[in-house]
C-alpha positions as CSV (number, residue, x, y, z in Angstrom):
1,M,-15.4,14.1,42.1
2,K,-14.6,10.8,40.4
3,I,-12.8,10.9,37.0
4,E,-15.7,9.1,35.5
5,D,-18.0,11.9,36.4
6,Y,-16.3,14.4,34.1
7,K,-18.1,15.7,31.0
8,L,-16.1,14.6,28.0
9,F,-15.7,16.8,25.0
10,T,-12.8,14.7,23.9
11,I,-12.5,12.8,20.6
12,G,-11.5,9.6,22.2
13,P,-12.5,8.2,24.6
14,T,-15.8,10.0,24.1
15,Q,-18.8,10.7,26.2
16,M,-20.3,7.1,26.0
17,Y,-23.9,6.4,25.4
18,Q,-26.0,5.0,28.2
19,S,-26.9,2.0,26.1
20,T,-23.2,1.2,25.8
21,L,-22.7,1.6,29.5
22,E,-25.5,-1.0,30.0
23,V,-23.7,-3.5,27.8
24,R,-20.5,-2.9,29.8
25,K,-22.3,-4.0,33.0
26,H,-22.5,-7.6,31.9
27,V,-20.0,-10.3,32.7
28,V,-17.6,-10.8,29.8
29,P,-18.4,-14.3,28.5
30,Y,-16.2,-17.1,27.1
31,F,-15.7,-16.4,23.4
32,R,-14.8,-19.6,21.6
33,T,-18.4,-20.4,21.0
34,A,-20.9,-20.4,18.1
35,E,-22.7,-17.6,19.7
36,F,-19.7,-15.3,19.8
37,S,-18.8,-16.3,16.2
38,N,-22.2,-15.3,15.0
39,L,-21.9,-11.9,16.8
40,M,-18.5,-11.3,15.1
41,L,-19.8,-12.2,11.7
42,D,-22.7,-9.8,12.3
43,N,-20.2,-7.1,13.2
44,E,-18.3,-7.8,10.0
45,R,-21.4,-7.5,7.9
46,L,-22.5,-4.2,9.5
47,I,-19.0,-2.6,9.4
48,K,-18.9,-3.3,5.6
49,K,-22.4,-1.9,5.2
50,L,-21.7,1.4,7.1
51,Q,-18.4,2.0,5.3
52,F,-20.0,1.3,1.9
53,A,-17.3,-1.4,1.3
54,N,-17.2,-4.0,-1.4
55,E,-19.1,-7.2,-0.3
56,E,-16.0,-9.2,-0.9
57,S,-13.9,-7.1,1.4
58,K,-12.4,-8.7,4.5
59,V,-12.5,-7.2,8.0
60,V,-9.8,-7.7,10.7
61,F,-10.8,-7.1,14.4
62,L,-7.5,-6.3,16.1
63,T,-7.1,-5.9,19.9
64,A,-4.9,-2.9,19.7
65,S,-5.1,0.9,19.6
66,G,-5.3,2.8,16.4
67,S,-1.6,3.1,16.2
68,G,-1.3,-0.7,16.4
69,A,-3.7,-1.0,13.5
70,M,-1.7,1.6,11.5
71,E,1.5,-0.4,12.0
72,A,-0.2,-3.7,11.3
73,S,-1.7,-2.4,8.1
74,V,1.6,-1.0,6.8
75,I,3.5,-4.3,7.4
76,N,0.8,-6.5,6.0
77,C,0.1,-4.4,2.9
78,F,3.6,-3.3,1.9
79,D,7.2,-4.4,2.0
80,G,10.6,-3.2,0.7
81,S,9.6,-3.5,-2.9
82,D,7.0,-0.8,-2.5
83,K,7.4,3.0,-2.5
84,L,4.8,4.9,-0.4
85,L,3.7,8.5,-0.3
86,I,2.6,9.7,3.1
87,I,0.5,12.8,3.6
88,S,2.1,14.2,6.7
89,G,0.3,17.3,8.2
90,G,0.5,16.5,11.9
91,T,1.6,14.0,14.5
92,F,-0.5,11.2,13.1
93,G,0.9,11.6,9.6
94,E,4.4,11.6,11.2
95,R,3.4,8.3,12.9
96,F,3.0,6.7,9.5
97,E,6.4,8.0,8.6
98,K,7.9,6.5,11.8
99,I,6.3,3.1,11.1
100,C,7.8,3.0,7.6
101,E,11.2,4.0,8.9
102,I,11.2,1.2,11.5
103,H,10.1,-1.5,9.0
104,N,12.4,-0.3,6.2
105,I,9.6,0.5,3.7
106,P,10.6,3.1,1.2
107,F,8.6,6.3,1.4
108,E,8.4,10.0,0.8
109,A,6.4,12.5,2.8
110,L,4.1,15.2,1.4
111,K,4.7,17.7,4.3
112,L,2.1,20.3,5.2
113,G,2.5,23.2,7.6
114,A,0.2,23.4,10.7
115,D,-2.2,25.8,8.8
116,E,-1.6,24.6,5.3
117,E,-4.6,23.3,3.3
118,L,-4.0,20.2,1.2
119,K,-4.6,21.0,-2.5
120,A,-4.3,19.1,-5.8
121,S,-1.2,21.1,-6.7
122,H,0.7,19.5,-3.7
123,F,0.7,16.3,-5.7
124,D,2.3,17.7,-8.9
125,E,5.8,16.8,-7.9
126,F,4.9,13.2,-7.0
127,N,3.2,12.2,-10.3
128,N,4.8,9.3,-12.2
129,K,7.5,8.7,-9.6
130,G,6.9,5.0,-9.1
131,F,4.8,5.2,-5.9
132,T,2.8,2.1,-5.2
133,G,0.7,3.2,-2.2
134,L,-0.5,6.3,-0.4
135,L,-1.1,6.6,3.4
136,V,-3.3,9.3,4.9
137,N,-5.0,10.2,8.1
138,I,-8.1,11.6,6.3
139,D,-8.9,13.7,9.3
140,E,-5.5,14.7,10.7
141,T,-6.7,14.8,14.3
142,Y,-3.7,17.0,15.4
143,T,-5.0,19.9,13.3
144,G,-8.6,18.9,12.6
145,Q,-8.1,19.2,8.9
146,L,-10.3,17.0,6.7
147,Y,-8.4,16.2,3.6
148,D,-10.3,16.1,0.3
149,I,-10.7,12.5,-0.6
150,N,-11.5,13.3,-4.2
151,I,-8.1,14.9,-4.7
152,I,-6.4,11.9,-3.1
153,K,-8.5,9.4,-5.0
154,D,-7.7,11.1,-8.4
155,F,-4.0,11.1,-7.7
156,C,-4.0,7.4,-6.7
157,E,-6.0,6.4,-9.8
158,R,-3.7,8.3,-12.1
159,N,-0.6,6.6,-10.6
160,D,-2.2,3.1,-10.1
161,M,-1.6,3.2,-6.3
162,Y,-3.2,1.5,-3.3
163,L,-4.9,3.8,-0.9
164,V,-4.7,3.3,2.8
165,V,-7.0,5.6,4.9
166,D,-6.8,6.1,8.7
167,A,-10.4,7.1,9.3
168,I,-10.1,6.7,13.0
169,S,-11.5,10.2,13.8
170,S,-13.5,10.8,10.7
171,F,-15.6,7.6,10.5
172,L,-19.2,8.3,11.6
173,A,-18.5,12.0,11.7
174,D,-18.0,12.7,8.0
175,P,-19.4,11.0,4.9
176,Y,-17.3,7.9,4.0
177,Y,-17.6,5.7,0.9
178,M,-14.9,3.1,0.7
179,E,-15.6,1.4,-2.6
180,Q,-16.8,4.5,-4.4
181,N,-13.5,6.2,-3.5
182,N,-11.3,3.2,-4.3
183,I,-10.0,3.0,-0.8
184,D,-8.1,-0.3,-0.2
185,V,-7.7,-0.1,3.6
186,T,-9.9,1.6,6.1
187,I,-8.7,1.8,9.7
188,V,-11.0,2.7,12.6
189,S,-10.9,2.4,16.4
190,S,-13.6,1.7,19.0
191,Q,-13.1,4.8,21.2
192,K,-13.8,7.5,18.6
193,G,-16.9,7.8,16.4
194,L,-18.2,4.4,17.6
195,C,-18.1,5.9,21.2
196,L,-17.0,2.6,22.8
197,A,-14.3,1.7,25.2
198,P,-10.7,1.7,23.8
199,G,-9.0,-1.5,22.9
200,L,-10.4,-2.6,19.5
201,S,-9.4,-1.5,16.1
202,I,-11.2,-2.6,12.9
203,I,-9.5,-2.8,9.5
204,T,-11.5,-3.2,6.3
205,L,-9.5,-4.4,3.3
206,S,-10.6,-4.3,-0.4
207,P,-10.4,-7.5,-2.5
208,R,-7.4,-6.3,-4.4
209,M,-5.6,-5.5,-1.2
210,V,-6.4,-8.9,0.2
211,D,-4.7,-10.4,-2.9
212,K,-1.6,-8.3,-2.3
213,I,-1.5,-9.2,1.4
214,N,-1.6,-12.9,0.5
215,K,1.7,-12.5,-1.4
216,I,3.6,-10.8,1.4
217,D,5.6,-12.7,4.0
218,V,4.8,-10.8,7.3
219,K,7.4,-11.2,10.0
220,S,4.9,-11.1,12.8
221,L,2.9,-13.6,14.8
222,Y,0.3,-11.3,16.3
223,F,-0.2,-8.9,13.4
224,D,-0.3,-11.4,10.5
225,Y,-3.6,-10.5,8.7
226,K,-3.7,-13.8,6.8
227,D,-4.2,-15.5,10.1
228,Y,-7.1,-13.2,10.9
229,F,-8.7,-13.8,7.5
230,K,-8.6,-17.5,8.0
231,N,-10.1,-17.3,11.5
232,M,-12.8,-14.8,10.5
233,E,-14.2,-17.4,8.2
234,R,-15.6,-19.0,11.4
235,G,-16.3,-15.7,13.1
236,Q,-13.2,-15.8,15.4
237,T,-9.9,-14.1,15.9
238,P,-6.6,-15.9,16.2
239,F,-5.9,-14.4,19.6
240,T,-8.1,-13.3,22.5
241,P,-10.1,-10.3,21.3
242,A,-11.4,-7.4,23.4
243,V,-14.5,-9.5,24.0
244,G,-16.4,-6.9,26.0
245,V,-15.8,-4.2,23.4
246,C,-17.0,-6.6,20.7
247,F,-20.3,-6.8,22.4
248,E,-20.4,-3.0,22.7
249,L,-19.6,-2.8,19.0
250,N,-22.5,-5.0,18.0
251,D,-25.0,-3.0,20.1
252,M,-23.7,0.3,18.6
253,L,-23.6,-0.9,15.0
254,H,-27.2,-2.1,15.2
255,K,-28.3,1.3,16.7
256,I,-26.5,3.2,13.9
257,D,-27.9,0.9,11.2
258,E,-31.4,1.4,12.5
259,Q,-30.9,5.2,12.7
260,G,-29.3,5.3,9.3
261,I,-25.7,6.3,8.6
262,E,-26.7,9.6,7.0
263,D,-28.8,10.6,10.0
264,R,-26.0,9.6,12.4
265,I,-23.5,11.8,10.5
266,K,-26.0,14.7,10.4
267,E,-26.5,14.4,14.1
268,V,-22.7,15.0,14.6
269,K,-22.6,17.8,12.0
270,D,-25.6,19.6,13.7
271,R,-23.8,19.6,17.0
272,C,-20.6,20.8,15.3
273,D,-22.4,23.6,13.4
274,Y,-24.2,24.7,16.6
275,F,-20.9,25.0,18.6
276,R,-19.0,26.7,15.8
277,G,-21.8,29.2,15.3
278,R,-22.0,30.1,19.0
279,I,-18.2,30.7,19.5
280,S,-17.9,33.1,16.5
281,S,-18.2,36.1,18.8
282,L,-15.5,35.0,21.3
283,P,-11.8,35.9,21.1
284,I,-10.9,32.6,19.6
285,H,-11.0,31.3,16.0
286,L,-10.9,28.2,13.9
287,P,-8.4,27.4,11.1
288,S,-9.5,28.3,7.5
289,Y,-8.8,24.9,6.0
290,P,-11.6,22.3,5.6
291,L,-12.5,20.8,9.0
292,S,-13.9,17.5,10.0
293,N,-17.2,17.4,11.9
294,A,-15.5,15.3,14.5
295,I,-13.6,18.2,16.3
296,S,-13.3,21.9,16.4
297,P,-9.6,22.9,16.7
298,I,-9.9,26.1,18.7
299,R,-7.1,28.6,18.4
300,F,-6.4,31.3,21.0
301,E,-4.8,34.7,20.3
302,K,-2.4,34.2,23.3
303,D,-0.4,31.3,24.8
304,I,-3.1,30.2,27.2
305,A,-4.2,26.8,25.8
306,M,-2.7,24.7,28.6
307,D,-3.9,27.0,31.3
308,F,-7.4,26.9,29.8
309,F,-7.3,23.1,29.6
310,V,-6.3,22.8,33.3
311,Y,-8.9,25.4,34.3
312,L,-11.7,23.3,32.6
313,K,-10.4,20.0,34.0
314,D,-9.7,21.1,37.6
315,K,-12.3,23.8,38.2
316,K,-15.2,22.7,36.0
317,H,-14.7,19.0,35.6
318,I,-14.8,19.4,31.8
319,M,-12.4,17.5,29.6
320,V,-11.3,18.8,26.2
321,N,-8.4,17.6,24.1
322,P,-5.1,19.4,24.6
323,V,-2.7,19.7,21.7
324,G,1.0,18.9,21.7
325,G,3.9,20.1,19.7
326,E,3.9,23.3,17.7
327,L,0.2,24.1,18.4
328,G,0.2,23.2,22.0
329,K,0.4,26.7,23.5
330,R,-2.5,28.2,21.4
331,S,-4.9,25.3,20.6
332,I,-7.3,22.9,22.2
333,R,-9.8,20.6,20.4
334,V,-13.5,20.2,21.2
335,S,-15.2,16.9,20.1
336,H,-18.6,16.6,18.5
337,V,-18.9,12.9,18.7
338,G,-20.4,11.1,21.7
339,D,-23.5,11.4,23.9
340,L,-23.7,15.2,23.8
341,V,-26.5,17.6,23.1
342,N,-26.6,21.4,22.5
343,D,-27.2,22.1,26.2
344,D,-23.8,20.5,26.9
345,Y,-22.2,22.9,24.4
346,D,-24.0,25.9,26.0
347,Y,-22.5,24.9,29.3
348,L,-19.0,24.6,27.8
349,I,-19.4,28.0,26.0
350,D,-20.5,29.7,29.2
351,E,-17.4,28.4,30.9
352,I,-15.2,29.7,28.0
353,K,-16.8,33.1,28.5
354,K,-16.2,33.0,32.2
355,Y,-12.6,32.2,31.7
356,F,-12.1,35.2,29.5
357,E,-13.8,37.4,32.1
358,M,-11.5,36.3,34.9
């Protein structure tokens, strides 16, 4: 069996839609043209619309993974004169910490345990401490926890802070209102809720963050957002973009726009609710903290997670997300984004049952 024939219940890459696969069949065209510029300007318009961003926001299309976009956003938006607070409740929060360490940007981390829910009281010790920005993976993909944006927004407003949100797993799975929640930076990637091939990250920046970026001297050629702003005025990027993924993106954004963003999110939530309802009688459980619709972080009662992952992959040609680190022995993650229907989840659940009967 070929690897492309596996059924993907993974958060990224996801089970891609047939319409996207049709786009991928075409020859990748030359891109320094008026036609490609118009396509990219259309992508910019639709991204801002679907994220409910301010009309004056700017969008950067970066040929990089989500981690590249996280690093690029940190070094463009902040420098040594800033002081950042990082919500660190898993491996992706820790990635923000590592980025700040490498680039000598002062920060403190609000650390959460693997099963600890973020609450307003966690912020009490950080009030009025001179923080200028907050970094958060709004759905910490490692644990599946969906942090409460209202708690975060209120803290940032009280302390006059910029808010940077990695919404890579959450966008198009959970409601997301950039301007309403005073979010200054939104980071998403092509291979998750958008269900496209990997390779493209999209960063949306509020007008006030654009003003701040224009005052920072970024020591980078490839990651300098000011260069991207200038080029995007004509619908281009300063360096070769992931051209094929940009075409996939345009096709997908139009489909979501026609469907309606609320209906798209409801579709994901309905699959999520169906799966979680059906596993309630099995010897597995979900964490008690708030969860994103994007994934279900299944916890086992014994250290069988990797054995179960290999069983599904090798015996049943089903891919789920394993988990590293502290949770690796007792947790796997099942995605609810992508071209999946309830029958697919019935198939997965049947295989879970068979595993426990072995």
